[in-house]
All heavy atoms as a GROMACS GRO file, in nm:
protein
  597
    1MET      N    1  13.443   7.826   4.276
    1MET     CA    2  13.401   7.756   4.396
    1MET      C    3  13.268   7.686   4.368
    1MET      O    4  13.180   7.742   4.301
    1MET     CB    5  13.386   7.858   4.508
    1MET     CG    6  13.413   7.814   4.648
    1MET     SD    7  13.550   7.709   4.685
    1MET     CE    8  13.641   7.808   4.796
    2GLN      N    9  13.255   7.566   4.418
    2GLN     CA   10  13.132   7.488   4.403
    2GLN      C   11  13.074   7.457   4.541
    2GLN      O   12  13.148   7.447   4.639
    2GLN     CB   13  13.163   7.355   4.333
    2GLN     CG   14  13.216   7.369   4.193
    2GLN     CD   15  13.108   7.354   4.089
    2GLN    OE1   16  13.026   7.265   4.094
    2GLN    NE2   17  13.107   7.444   3.994
    3LYS      N   18  12.944   7.438   4.544
    3LYS     CA   19  12.874   7.400   4.667
    3LYS      C   20  12.825   7.258   4.643
    3LYS      O   21  12.759   7.232   4.543
    3LYS     CB   22  12.757   7.496   4.686
    3LYS     CG   23  12.686   7.482   4.817
    3LYS     CD   24  12.574   7.586   4.821
    3LYS     CE   25  12.545   7.637   4.959
    3LYS     NZ   26  12.640   7.725   5.018
    4ALA      N   27  12.859   7.166   4.732
    4ALA     CA   28  12.822   7.026   4.715
    4ALA      C   29  12.726   6.980   4.825
    4ALA      O   30  12.736   7.023   4.940
    4ALA     CB   31  12.945   6.938   4.717
    5ALA      N   32  12.636   6.890   4.786
    5ALA     CA   33  12.548   6.820   4.880
    5ALA      C   34  12.564   6.672   4.850
    5ALA      O   35  12.540   6.628   4.738
    5ALA     CB   36  12.404   6.865   4.862
    6ILE      N   37  12.606   6.598   4.950
    6ILE     CA   38  12.633   6.455   4.933
    6ILE      C   39  12.539   6.378   5.025
    6ILE      O   40  12.543   6.396   5.147
    6ILE     CB   41  12.780   6.422   4.965
    6ILE    CG1   42  12.874   6.507   4.878
    6ILE    CG2   43  12.808   6.273   4.948
    6ILE    CD1   44  13.019   6.504   4.920
    7GLN      N   45  12.455   6.294   4.966
    7GLN     CA   46  12.360   6.213   5.043
    7GLN      C   47  12.425   6.078   5.073
    7GLN      O   48  12.471   6.009   4.983
    7GLN     CB   49  12.232   6.192   4.962
    7GLN     CG   50  12.125   6.112   5.036
    7GLN     CD   51  12.071   6.185   5.157
    7GLN    OE1   52  12.025   6.297   5.147
    7GLN    NE2   53  12.077   6.121   5.272
    8LEU      N   54  12.427   6.043   5.202
    8LEU     CA   55  12.486   5.917   5.245
    8LEU      C   56  12.376   5.821   5.290
    8LEU      O   57  12.263   5.862   5.314
    8LEU     CB   58  12.581   5.941   5.364
    8LEU     CG   59  12.689   6.045   5.345
    8LEU    CD1   60  12.765   6.065   5.475
    8LEU    CD2   61  12.784   6.005   5.234
    9GLU      N   62  12.414   5.692   5.304
    9GLU     CA   63  12.322   5.599   5.368
    9GLU      C   64  12.309   5.645   5.512
    9GLU      O   65  12.395   5.717   5.564
    9GLU     CB   66  12.375   5.456   5.360
    9GLU     CG   67  12.353   5.396   5.224
    9GLU     CD   68  12.338   5.244   5.229
    9GLU    OE1   69  12.387   5.180   5.324
    9GLU    OE2   70  12.278   5.191   5.135
   10THR      N   71  12.206   5.602   5.581
   10THR     CA   72  12.177   5.648   5.716
   10THR      C   73  12.298   5.636   5.809
   10THR      O   74  12.359   5.530   5.820
   10THR     CB   75  12.059   5.569   5.775
   10THR    OG1   76  11.950   5.579   5.684
   10THR    CG2   77  12.016   5.624   5.910
   11LEU      N   78  12.330   5.747   5.875
   11LEU     CA   79  12.438   5.747   5.974
   11LEU      C   80  12.382   5.690   6.103
   11LEU      O   81  12.270   5.725   6.144
   11LEU     CB   82  12.490   5.889   5.996
   11LEU     CG   83  12.556   5.956   5.875
   11LEU    CD1   84  12.593   6.100   5.908
   11LEU    CD2   85  12.679   5.879   5.831
   12THR      N   86  12.459   5.604   6.169
   12THR     CA   87  12.407   5.535   6.286
   12THR      C   88  12.459   5.587   6.420
   12THR      O   89  12.402   5.557   6.523
   12THR     CB   90  12.438   5.384   6.277
   12THR    OG1   91  12.578   5.369   6.258
   12THR    CG2   92  12.362   5.321   6.162
   13CYS      N   93  12.570   5.663   6.417
   13CYS     CA   94  12.622   5.712   6.544
   13CYS      C   95  12.690   5.847   6.526
   13CYS      O   96  12.740   5.878   6.419
   13CYS     CB   97  12.720   5.611   6.603
   13CYS     SG   98  12.864   5.582   6.498
   14PRO      N   99  12.688   5.927   6.633
   14PRO     CA  100  12.751   6.060   6.626
   14PRO      C  101  12.900   6.056   6.594
   14PRO      O  102  12.953   6.149   6.535
   14PRO     CB  103  12.726   6.119   6.764
   14PRO     CG  104  12.604   6.048   6.814
   14PRO     CD  105  12.616   5.909   6.758
   15SER      N  106  12.969   5.948   6.628
   15SER     CA  107  13.112   5.942   6.597
   15SER      C  108  13.134   5.930   6.446
   15SER      O  109  13.238   5.970   6.395
   15SER     CB  110  13.181   5.828   6.672
   15SER     OG  111  13.135   5.704   6.628
   16CYS      N  112  13.035   5.875   6.373
   16CYS     CA  113  13.041   5.869   6.226
   16CYS      C  114  13.053   6.012   6.173
   16CYS      O  115  13.131   6.039   6.082
   16CYS     CB  116  12.914   5.809   6.167
   16CYS     SG  117  12.878   5.642   6.219
   17LEU      N  118  12.975   6.100   6.229
   17LEU     CA  119  12.972   6.240   6.190
   17LEU      C  120  13.111   6.302   6.203
   17LEU      O  121  13.159   6.366   6.112
   17LEU     CB  122  12.870   6.310   6.282
   17LEU     CG  123  12.840   6.457   6.263
   17LEU    CD1  124  12.695   6.481   6.298
   17LEU    CD2  125  12.929   6.542   6.348
   18LEU      N  126  13.178   6.278   6.315
   18LEU     CA  127  13.311   6.334   6.337
   18LEU      C  128  13.414   6.278   6.240
   18LEU      O  129  13.499   6.351   6.190
   18LEU     CB  130  13.356   6.309   6.481
   18LEU     CG  131  13.278   6.385   6.588
   18LEU    CD1  132  13.321   6.342   6.727
   18LEU    CD2  133  13.299   6.535   6.571
   19LYS      N  134  13.407   6.148   6.212
   19LYS     CA  135  13.501   6.086   6.118
   19LYS      C  136  13.488   6.149   5.980
   19LYS      O  137  13.588   6.183   5.916
   19LYS     CB  138  13.472   5.936   6.106
   19LYS     CG  139  13.527   5.853   6.217
   19LYS     CD  140  13.507   5.708   6.180
   19LYS     CE  141  13.484   5.624   6.303
   19LYS     NZ  142  13.442   5.489   6.272
   20ILE      N  143  13.365   6.165   5.933
   20ILE     CA  144  13.340   6.221   5.800
   20ILE      C  145  13.383   6.368   5.798
   20ILE      O  146  13.447   6.413   5.702
   20ILE     CB  147  13.192   6.206   5.761
   20ILE    CG1  148  13.157   6.057   5.747
   20ILE    CG2  149  13.160   6.281   5.633
   20ILE    CD1  150  13.009   6.028   5.739
   21GLU      N  151  13.349   6.440   5.902
   21GLU     CA  152  13.385   6.582   5.910
   21GLU      C  153  13.537   6.600   5.904
   21GLU      O  154  13.587   6.680   5.827
   21GLU     CB  155  13.330   6.640   6.041
   21GLU     CG  156  13.330   6.789   6.047
   21GLU     CD  157  13.258   6.840   6.171
   21GLU    OE1  158  13.323   6.852   6.276
   21GLU    OE2  159  13.136   6.864   6.161
   22ASN      N  160  13.610   6.522   5.982
   22ASN     CA  161  13.756   6.533   5.984
   22ASN      C  162  13.818   6.494   5.849
   22ASN      O  163  13.909   6.561   5.802
   22ASN     CB  164  13.816   6.448   6.096
   22ASN     CG  165  13.787   6.506   6.233
   22ASN    OD1  166  13.767   6.626   6.248
   22ASN    ND2  167  13.780   6.421   6.333
   23ALA      N  168  13.767   6.388   5.788
   23ALA     CA  169  13.822   6.342   5.661
   23ALA      C  170  13.802   6.446   5.550
   23ALA      O  171  13.892   6.471   5.471
   23ALA     CB  172  13.758   6.210   5.621
   24THR      N  173  13.684   6.508   5.547
   24THR     CA  174  13.657   6.605   5.440
   24THR      C  175  13.728   6.738   5.466
   24THR      O  176  13.777   6.800   5.372
   24THR     CB  177  13.506   6.628   5.421
   24THR    OG1  178  13.446   6.660   5.547
   24THR    CG2  179  13.438   6.505   5.364
   25LYS      N  180  13.738   6.779   5.591
   25LYS     CA  181  13.806   6.905   5.622
   25LYS      C  182  13.955   6.900   5.588
   25LYS      O  183  14.016   7.001   5.560
   25LYS     CB  184  13.791   6.940   5.771
   25LYS     CG  185  13.659   7.002   5.805
   25LYS     CD  186  13.652   7.043   5.950
   25LYS     CE  187  13.522   7.112   5.981
   25LYS     NZ  188  13.511   7.151   6.121
   26ASN      N  189  14.014   6.781   5.592
   26ASN     CA  190  14.157   6.766   5.565
   26ASN      C  191  14.190   6.756   5.417
   26ASN      O  192  14.308   6.747   5.383
   26ASN     CB  193  14.212   6.645   5.641
   26ASN     CG  194  14.218   6.671   5.790
   26ASN    OD1  195  14.246   6.783   5.832
   26ASN    ND2  196  14.190   6.571   5.870
   27LEU      N  197  14.091   6.756   5.330
   27LEU     CA  198  14.116   6.747   5.187
   27LEU      C  199  14.158   6.882   5.131
   27LEU      O  200  14.096   6.984   5.160
   27LEU     CB  201  13.992   6.698   5.112
   27LEU     CG  202  13.946   6.555   5.143
   27LEU    CD1  203  13.811   6.530   5.079
   27LEU    CD2  204  14.048   6.455   5.094
   28GLN      N  205  14.264   6.881   5.050
   28GLN     CA  206  14.311   7.003   4.983
   28GLN      C  207  14.203   7.051   4.886
   28GLN      O  208  14.154   6.972   4.806
   28GLN     CB  209  14.441   6.969   4.907
   28GLN     CG  210  14.509   7.089   4.846
   28GLN     CD  211  14.583   7.171   4.950
   28GLN    OE1  212  14.637   7.118   5.044
   28GLN    NE2  213  14.584   7.301   4.932
   29GLY      N  214  14.162   7.176   4.897
   29GLY     CA  215  14.061   7.232   4.807
   29GLY      C  216  13.923   7.242   4.869
   29GLY      O  217  13.835   7.306   4.814
   30VAL      N  218  13.904   7.179   4.985
   30VAL     CA  219  13.775   7.188   5.055
   30VAL      C  220  13.783   7.305   5.153
   30VAL      O  221  13.879   7.318   5.228
   30VAL     CB  222  13.742   7.058   5.132
   30VAL    CG1  223  13.620   7.076   5.222
   30VAL    CG2  224  13.720   6.943   5.035
   31GLN      N  225  13.682   7.391   5.149
   31GLN     CA  226  13.675   7.506   5.240
   31GLN      C  227  13.635   7.454   5.379
   31GLN      O  228  13.520   7.417   5.401
   31GLN     CB  229  13.572   7.604   5.185
   31GLN     CG  230  13.580   7.742   5.242
   31GLN     CD  231  13.478   7.834   5.176
   31GLN    OE1  232  13.364   7.795   5.157
   31GLN    NE2  233  13.521   7.953   5.141
   32LYS      N  234  13.734   7.446   5.469
   32LYS     CA  235  13.715   7.382   5.600
   32LYS      C  236  13.594   7.434   5.678
   32LYS      O  237  13.517   7.356   5.733
   32LYS     CB  238  13.840   7.398   5.685
   32LYS     CG  239  13.957   7.319   5.635
   32LYS     CD  240  14.080   7.345   5.718
   32LYS     CE  241  14.206   7.276   5.674
   32LYS     NZ  242  14.214   7.219   5.543
   33GLU      N  243  13.577   7.566   5.680
   33GLU     CA  244  13.469   7.623   5.761
   33GLU      C  245  13.330   7.598   5.701
   33GLU      O  246  13.229   7.618   5.766
   33GLU     CB  247  13.490   7.772   5.786
   33GLU     CG  248  13.496   7.860   5.663
   33GLU     CD  249  13.634   7.863   5.594
   33GLU    OE1  250  13.729   7.799   5.640
   33GLU    OE2  251  13.641   7.930   5.490
   34SER      N  252  13.326   7.549   5.577
   34SER     CA  253  13.196   7.525   5.513
   34SER      C  254  13.143   7.384   5.538
   34SER      O  255  13.027   7.355   5.511
   34SER     CB  256  13.207   7.547   5.362
   34SER     OG  257  13.280   7.440   5.301
   35VAL      N  258  13.228   7.294   5.590
   35VAL     CA  259  13.188   7.153   5.605
   35VAL      C  260  13.081   7.138   5.713
   35VAL      O  261  13.099   7.180   5.826
   35VAL     CB  262  13.311   7.064   5.639
   35VAL    CG1  263  13.267   6.920   5.667
   35VAL    CG2  264  13.413   7.068   5.526
   36GLN      N  265  12.969   7.077   5.674
   36GLN     CA  266  12.860   7.046   5.766
   36GLN      C  267  12.819   6.902   5.742
   36GLN      O  268  12.788   6.864   5.630
   36GLN     CB  269  12.736   7.131   5.738
   36GLN     CG  270  12.746   7.276   5.772
   36GLN     CD  271  12.613   7.343   5.741
   36GLN    OE1  272  12.572   7.351   5.626
   36GLN    NE2  273  12.544   7.387   5.843
   37VAL      N  274  12.820   6.821   5.849
   37VAL     CA  275  12.768   6.685   5.838
   37VAL      C  276  12.639   6.685   5.917
   37VAL      O  277  12.637   6.711   6.037
   37VAL     CB  278  12.868   6.581   5.895
   37VAL    CG1  279  12.812   6.441   5.878
   37VAL    CG2  280  13.003   6.593   5.825
   38LEU      N  281  12.529   6.660   5.847
   38LEU     CA  282  12.396   6.664   5.909
   38LEU      C  283  12.355   6.522   5.946
   38LEU      O  284  12.320   6.442   5.860
   38LEU     CB  285  12.296   6.728   5.812
   38LEU     CG  286  12.340   6.864   5.757
   38LEU    CD1  287  12.250   6.908   5.644
   38LEU    CD2  288  12.342   6.968   5.867
   39PHE      N  289  12.361   6.493   6.076
   39PHE     CA  290  12.337   6.357   6.124
   39PHE      C  291  12.196   6.309   6.092
   39PHE      O  292  12.178   6.198   6.039
   39PHE     CB  293  12.363   6.352   6.276
   39PHE     CG  294  12.347   6.215   6.335
   39PHE    CD1  295  12.444   6.118   6.314
   39PHE    CD2  296  12.237   6.183   6.411
   39PHE    CE1  297  12.431   5.991   6.367
   39PHE    CE2  298  12.222   6.056   6.466
   39PHE     CZ  299  12.320   5.961   6.444
   40ASN      N  300  12.095   6.388   6.122
   40ASN     CA  301  11.956   6.345   6.103
   40ASN      C  302  11.918   6.317   5.959
   40ASN      O  303  11.839   6.228   5.930
   40ASN     CB  304  11.858   6.446   6.164
   40ASN     CG  305  11.866   6.447   6.315
   40ASN    OD1  306  11.907   6.349   6.376
   40ASN    ND2  307  11.831   6.559   6.376
   41SER      N  308  11.975   6.392   5.865
   41SER     CA  309  11.942   6.370   5.723
   41SER      C  310  12.052   6.293   5.650
   41SER      O  311  12.039   6.266   5.531
   41SER     CB  312  11.916   6.504   5.655
   41SER     OG  313  12.030   6.586   5.663
   42SER      N  314  12.159   6.256   5.721
   42SER     CA  315  12.272   6.181   5.663
   42SER      C  316  12.326   6.250   5.538
   42SER      O  317  12.344   6.189   5.433
   42SER     CB  318  12.231   6.037   5.630
   42SER     OG  319  12.190   5.971   5.746
   43LYS      N  320  12.350   6.379   5.552
   43LYS     CA  321  12.401   6.460   5.440
   43LYS      C  322  12.530   6.529   5.479
   43LYS      O  323  12.551   6.563   5.595
   43LYS     CB  324  12.300   6.570   5.406
   43LYS     CG  325  12.212   6.538   5.292
   43LYS     CD  326  12.132   6.659   5.250
   43LYS     CE  327  12.028   6.616   5.151
   43LYS     NZ  328  11.916   6.700   5.141
   44VAL      N  329  12.613   6.550   5.377
   44VAL     CA  330  12.734   6.630   5.394
   44VAL      C  331  12.721   6.748   5.300
   44VAL      O  332  12.691   6.731   5.182
   44VAL     CB  333  12.861   6.549   5.357
   44VAL    CG1  334  12.985   6.635   5.378
   44VAL    CG2  335  12.869   6.421   5.438
   45LYS      N  336  12.740   6.868   5.354
   45LYS     CA  337  12.737   6.989   5.272
   45LYS      C  338  12.871   7.058   5.288
   45LYS      O  339  12.922   7.069   5.400
   45LYS     CB  340  12.624   7.081   5.315
   45LYS     CG  341  12.486   7.025   5.287
   45LYS     CD  342  12.378   7.125   5.322
   45LYS     CE  343  12.240   7.070   5.283
   45LYS     NZ  344  12.136   7.168   5.307
   46LEU      N  345  12.926   7.103   5.176
   46LEU     CA  346  13.055   7.172   5.182
   46LEU      C  347  13.079   7.251   5.054
   46LEU      O  348  13.011   7.230   4.953
   46LEU     CB  349  13.169   7.072   5.205
   46LEU     CG  350  13.179   6.950   5.113
   46LEU    CD1  351  13.248   6.983   4.982
   46LEU    CD2  352  13.256   6.841   5.183
   47ASN      N  353  13.175   7.341   5.062
   47ASN     CA  354  13.218   7.418   4.945
   47ASN      C  355  13.358   7.371   4.909
   47ASN      O  356  13.439   7.341   4.998
   47ASN     CB  357  13.222   7.567   4.977
   47ASN     CG  358  13.086   7.620   5.020
   47ASN    OD1  359  12.983   7.565   4.984
   47ASN    ND2  360  13.087   7.725   5.098
   48PHE      N  361  13.385   7.363   4.779
   48PHE     CA  362  13.518   7.319   4.736
   48PHE      C  363  13.559   7.389   4.608
   48PHE      O  364  13.476   7.437   4.533
   48PHE     CB  365  13.521   7.166   4.719
   48PHE     CG  366  13.438   7.115   4.603
   48PHE    CD1  367  13.497   7.081   4.482
   48PHE    CD2  368  13.301   7.098   4.616
   48PHE    CE1  369  13.421   7.034   4.376
   48PHE    CE2  370  13.224   7.050   4.511
   48PHE     CZ  371  13.284   7.018   4.390
   49ASP      N  372  13.689   7.394   4.588
   49ASP     CA  373  13.746   7.455   4.468
   49ASP      C  374  13.762   7.345   4.363
   49ASP      O  375  13.847   7.258   4.377
   49ASP     CB  376  13.880   7.518   4.502
   49ASP     CG  377  13.947   7.583   4.382
   49ASP    OD1  378  13.889   7.580   4.271
   49ASP    OD2  379  14.059   7.636   4.399
   50GLU      N  380  13.680   7.350   4.259
   50GLU     CA  381  13.679   7.243   4.157
   50GLU      C  382  13.809   7.237   4.077
   50GLU      O  383  13.836   7.137   4.010
   50GLU     CB  384  13.557   7.256   4.065
   50GLU     CG  385  13.557   7.376   3.973
   50GLU     CD  386  13.509   7.507   4.034
   50GLU    OE1  387  13.493   7.516   4.158
   50GLU    OE2  388  13.489   7.602   3.958
   51GLU      N  389  13.890   7.341   4.085
   51GLU     CA  390  14.018   7.338   4.014
   51GLU      C  391  14.126   7.267   4.097
   51GLU      O  392  14.229   7.227   4.044
   51GLU     CB  393  14.063   7.479   3.978
   51GLU     CG  394  13.968   7.542   3.877
   51GLU     CD  395  14.017   7.673   3.822
   51GLU    OE1  396  14.136   7.705   3.838
   51GLU    OE2  397  13.935   7.744   3.762
   52THR      N  398  14.100   7.249   4.226
   52THR     CA  399  14.195   7.182   4.315
   52THR      C  400  14.154   7.037   4.341
   52THR      O  401  14.238   6.949   4.349
   52THR     CB  402  14.204   7.256   4.450
   52THR    OG1  403  14.234   7.393   4.424
   52THR    CG2  404  14.311   7.198   4.540
   53ILE      N  405  14.023   7.013   4.356
   53ILE     CA  406  13.974   6.879   4.389
   53ILE      C  407  13.841   6.852   4.317
   53ILE      O  408  13.758   6.942   4.304
   53ILE     CB  409  13.960   6.860   4.542
   53ILE    CG1  410  13.932   6.714   4.578
   53ILE    CG2  411  13.854   6.952   4.600
   53ILE    CD1  412  13.948   6.682   4.726
   54ALA      N  413  13.823   6.729   4.273
   54ALA     CA  414  13.698   6.690   4.207
   54ALA      C  415  13.601   6.635   4.311
   54ALA      O  416  13.644   6.580   4.414
   54ALA     CB  417  13.727   6.583   4.102
   55LEU      N  418  13.473   6.648   4.284
   55LEU     CA  419  13.371   6.596   4.375
   55LEU      C  420  13.391   6.446   4.397
   55LEU      O  421  13.371   6.396   4.509
   55LEU     CB  422  13.231   6.624   4.317
   55LEU     CG  423  13.112   6.579   4.401
   55LEU    CD1  424  13.114   6.637   4.541
   55LEU    CD2  425  12.981   6.615   4.332
   56GLU      N  426  13.434   6.374   4.295
   56GLU     CA  427  13.458   6.230   4.306
   56GLU      C  428  13.563   6.198   4.412
   56GLU      O  429  13.553   6.098   4.482
   56GLU     CB  430  13.501   6.171   4.171
   56GLU     CG  431  13.393   6.171   4.065
   56GLU     CD  432  13.367   6.310   4.002
   56GLU    OE1  433  13.460   6.395   3.999
   56GLU    OE2  434  13.253   6.332   3.959
   57LYS      N  435  13.664   6.284   4.425
   57LYS     CA  436  13.769   6.263   4.525
   57LYS      C  437  13.714   6.281   4.666
   57LYS      O  438  13.756   6.213   4.760
   57LYS     CB  439  13.888   6.357   4.502
   57LYS     CG  440  13.967   6.326   4.379
   57LYS     CD  441  14.053   6.204   4.402
   57LYS     CE  442  14.140   6.177   4.281
   57LYS     NZ  443  14.199   6.045   4.284
   58ILE      N  444  13.621   6.374   4.682
   58ILE     CA  445  13.557   6.396   4.812
   58ILE      C  446  13.473   6.274   4.847
   58ILE      O  447  13.478   6.222   4.959
   58ILE     CB  448  13.473   6.525   4.811
   58ILE    CG1  449  13.562   6.647   4.782
   58ILE    CG2  450  13.398   6.542   4.944
   58ILE    CD1  451  13.488   6.775   4.752
   59GLU      N  452  13.397   6.224   4.748
   59GLU     CA  453  13.316   6.103   4.769
   59GLU      C  454  13.405   5.985   4.806
   59GLU      O  455  13.372   5.907   4.895
   59GLU     CB  456  13.239   6.068   4.642
   59GLU     CG  457  13.130   6.165   4.607
   59GLU     CD  458  13.068   6.134   4.471
   59GLU    OE1  459  13.098   6.029   4.411
   59GLU    OE2  460  12.987   6.216   4.425
   60GLN      N  461  13.518   5.974   4.738
   60GLN     CA  462  13.611   5.864   4.762
   60GLN      C  463  13.664   5.868   4.905
   60GLN      O  464  13.678   5.764   4.969
   60GLN     CB  465  13.725   5.873   4.662
   60GLN     CG  466  13.814   5.752   4.658
   60GLN     CD  467  13.922   5.767   4.550
   60GLN    OE1  468  13.932   5.867   4.481
   60GLN    NE2  469  14.004   5.665   4.537
   61ALA      N  470  13.692   5.987   4.956
   61ALA     CA  471  13.741   6.000   5.093
   61ALA      C  472  13.636   5.950   5.193
   61ALA      O  473  13.670   5.889   5.295
   61ALA     CB  474  13.776   6.146   5.123
   62ILE      N  475  13.508   5.972   5.161
   62ILE     CA  476  13.399   5.927   5.248
   62ILE      C  477  13.381   5.776   5.237
   62ILE      O  478  13.367   5.707   5.338
   62ILE     CB  479  13.268   6.003   5.215
   62ILE    CG1  480  13.285   6.153   5.248
   62ILE    CG2  481  13.150   5.944   5.292
   62ILE    CD1  482  13.175   6.242   5.195
   63THR      N  483  13.383   5.722   5.115
   63THR     CA  484  13.364   5.578   5.098
   63THR      C  485  13.482   5.499   5.155
   63THR      O  486  13.463   5.388   5.202
   63THR     CB  487  13.340   5.539   4.950
   63THR    OG1  488  13.448   5.588   4.871
   63THR    CG2  489  13.210   5.594   4.898
   64THR      N  490  13.601   5.557   5.153
   64THR     CA  491  13.718   5.491   5.212
   64THR      C  492  13.698   5.468   5.362
   64THR      O  493  13.748   5.370   5.417
   64THR     CB  494  13.846   5.576   5.188
   64THR    OG1  495  13.863   5.589   5.048
   64THR    CG2  496  13.969   5.514   5.249
   65LEU      N  497  13.620   5.554   5.425
   65LEU     CA  498  13.589   5.538   5.568
   65LEU      C  499  13.485   5.428   5.591
   65LEU      O  500  13.460   5.389   5.704
   65LEU     CB  501  13.535   5.669   5.625
   65LEU     CG  502  13.631   5.787   5.631
   65LEU    CD1  503  13.556   5.913   5.672
   65LEU    CD2  504  13.746   5.759   5.726
   66GLY      N  505  13.420   5.382   5.484
   66GLY     CA  506  13.321   5.275   5.497
   66GLY      C  507  13.177   5.322   5.485
   66GLY      O  508  13.084   5.246   5.512
   67TYR      N  509  13.156   5.445   5.444
   67TYR     CA  510  13.020   5.498   5.428
   67TYR      C  511  12.981   5.496   5.281
   67TYR      O  512  13.064   5.517   5.194
   67TYR     CB  513  13.011   5.640   5.486
   67TYR     CG  514  13.052   5.644   5.630
   67TYR    CD1  515  13.177   5.690   5.668
   67TYR    CD2  516  12.968   5.595   5.730
   67TYR    CE1  517  13.218   5.690   5.800
   67TYR    CE2  518  13.008   5.594   5.862
   67TYR     CZ  519  13.132   5.641   5.897
   67TYR     OH  520  13.172   5.637   6.028
   68ILE      N  521  12.855   5.471   5.255
   68ILE     CA  522  12.807   5.461   5.118
   68ILE      C  523  12.746   5.594   5.074
   68ILE      O  524  12.657   5.648   5.141
   68ILE     CB  525  12.704   5.347   5.104
   68ILE    CG1  526  12.773   5.214   5.135
   68ILE    CG2  527  12.642   5.346   4.965
   68ILE    CD1  528  12.681   5.097   5.148
   69VAL      N  529  12.796   5.646   4.962
   69VAL     CA  530  12.742   5.769   4.903
   69VAL      C  531  12.628   5.728   4.810
   69VAL      O  532  12.647   5.652   4.717
   69VAL     CB  533  12.851   5.845   4.824
   69VAL    CG1  534  12.790   5.964   4.751
   69VAL    CG2  535  12.963   5.890   4.916
   70LYS      N  536  12.507   5.775   4.841
   70LYS     CA  537  12.391   5.741   4.758
   70LYS      C  538  12.384   5.830   4.634
   70LYS      O  539  12.359   5.784   4.525
   70LYS     CB  540  12.262   5.753   4.839
   70LYS     CG  541  12.249   5.644   4.945
   70LYS     CD  542  12.136   5.671   5.040
   70LYS     CE  543  12.011   5.599   5.000
   70LYS     NZ  544  11.904   5.616   5.100
   71LYS      N  545  12.404   5.959   4.656
   71LYS     CA  546  12.406   6.053   4.543
   71LYS      C  547  12.474   6.181   4.589
   71LYS      O  548  12.484   6.209   4.708
   71LYS     CB  549  12.265   6.080   4.489
   71LYS     CG  550  12.174   6.154   4.584
   71LYS     CD  551  12.039   6.181   4.523
   71LYS     CE  552  11.953   6.260   4.622
   71LYS     NZ  553  11.824   6.293   4.570
   72SER      N  554  12.516   6.256   4.490
   72SER     CA  555  12.578   6.385   4.523
   72SER      C  556  12.553   6.481   4.408
   72SER      O  557  12.529   6.439   4.295
   72SER     CB  558  12.727   6.369   4.549
   72SER     OG  559  12.792   6.320   4.434
   73GLN      N  560  12.559   6.607   4.443
   73GLN     CA  561  12.545   6.710   4.340
   73GLN      C  562  12.626   6.830   4.380
   73GLN      O  563  12.646   6.857   4.497
   73GLN     CB  564  12.399   6.745   4.316
   73GLN     CG  565  12.328   6.807   4.436
   73GLN     CD  566  12.181   6.833   4.408
   73GLN    OE1  567  12.116   6.755   4.342
   73GLN    NE2  568  12.130   6.942   4.459
   74ALA      N  569  12.674   6.900   4.279
   74ALA     CA  570  12.751   7.022   4.303
   74ALA      C  571  12.699   7.129   4.209
   74ALA      O  572  12.654   7.100   4.099
   74ALA     CB  573  12.898   6.995   4.279
   75ARG      N  574  12.703   7.252   4.256
   75ARG     CA  575  12.663   7.364   4.172
   75ARG      C  576  12.752   7.482   4.203
   75ARG      O  577  12.809   7.492   4.312
   75ARG     CB  578  12.516   7.397   4.191
   75ARG     CG  579  12.478   7.438   4.331
   75ARG     CD  580  12.327   7.468   4.342
   75ARG     NE  581  12.286   7.488   4.479
   75ARG     CZ  582  12.298   7.600   4.546
   75ARG    NH1  583  12.351   7.706   4.491
   75ARG    NH2  584  12.257   7.610   4.671
   76ALA      N  585  12.763   7.570   4.105
   76ALA     CA  586  12.844   7.689   4.125
   76ALA      C  587  12.781   7.779   4.230
   76ALA      O  588  12.660   7.785   4.243
   76ALA     CB  589  12.856   7.764   3.991
   77MET      N  590  12.866   7.847   4.303
   77MET     CA  591  12.816   7.936   4.409
   77MET      C  592  12.787   8.074   4.353
   77MET      O  593  12.844   8.118   4.260
   77MET     CB  594  12.919   7.948   4.519
   77MET     CG  595  12.936   7.819   4.594
   77MET     SD  596  13.065   7.827   4.719
   77MET     CE  597  13.015   7.962   4.820
   0.00000   0.00000   0.00000
């Protein structure tokens, strides 16, 4: 299991938060209860199984929604 922190460009509305949260929670390999979208810091924090999904795929799901990923990092839990 890995713990990821994904920095996004500034989020402008609370509905952005819900879109990102729903998209990441629905990904196979992402621990649903760990997903946190922090509106004020424009960050997404979550835990994922690196054998099921790559961090790049999680980023791709976010960018597909139209949000820009500035940087991300993952570390073992």
